[in-house]
N, C-alpha and C positions, 0 to 999 in steps of 0.2 A: 504494499499500500504506499502511496506517495501523497505528499501534501498538495492539496489544490488550493485551499483558502484557509487563512487564519482569521478568527473573529475574536475581538476583545471588547468587553463590555465598555459602554460609554461612561460607566462609573469611573473609569480610569481616563485621565486626560489624553488628548490625542499625542501630546509630546511624550508623555510616559509610555503610551502604547507603541509609538514609533521606536523608542528606546528598547523596549521588551522585544520587539521583532528583530532589531538589529542584534541584540544579545543572543537570541535563539539561533542566529545564523541565517535568517531569511531576509528577503528584500522588502523594503517599504515601497508599496505601490500606490498610485493615485486611486481615489475612489472610483468605483464603477458605477455609472449612472444607471445601468441596467440591473443592478443588484436586486435581489429578492426584497420586496418592501416589508416582509415580515421581520427582517433583521435590521430595522432602523435604530435599534438600541445598541448597535455593535459597530466598532470600527473594523472594516474588512480589508484584508491584504490578500489579493489574489496572486498566487505563486505560478499557476499554470492555467491555461485555458481549459474549460471543461470538455472541449471537443477532443482533447488528447487522452481522455479517459473513457473506459468501457461504461456503456449505459448500465444504470442501476447498480454501480459498484461503489457508490459513495457511502461513507459512514462518518458520523461526527463523534469526536472524542474530546471529552473535557480533560483539561490538564489538572490532575488531582492536587498538585502543590500550588496551583493558581486557579481557583475556581471561576475566574472571570475570563479565561482564555479557553477557546474551542478550536480544534483542528478539524477541517473537512478533508477526509482522506479518500482516495480512490485508486482503482487498479488501471494502471496505464494501458492503453491499446498496444498490441504487439506489432 
């Protein structure tokens, strides 16, 4: 499984969220205007395009040490 998107609760400031993403070794990406409206309470950082993943392979994982951070994981297409 590979990371497609990382979501961080907006309870955390944008600056702190950007810092967390960098510390995790991922890239800070601009907001996606087409992102799912049900996630308006989160800063989203897309790491790869959804088209690079197999359909219906996505899973959401909460980072246990940081309960405000979620990773969207999926299986890459071959």
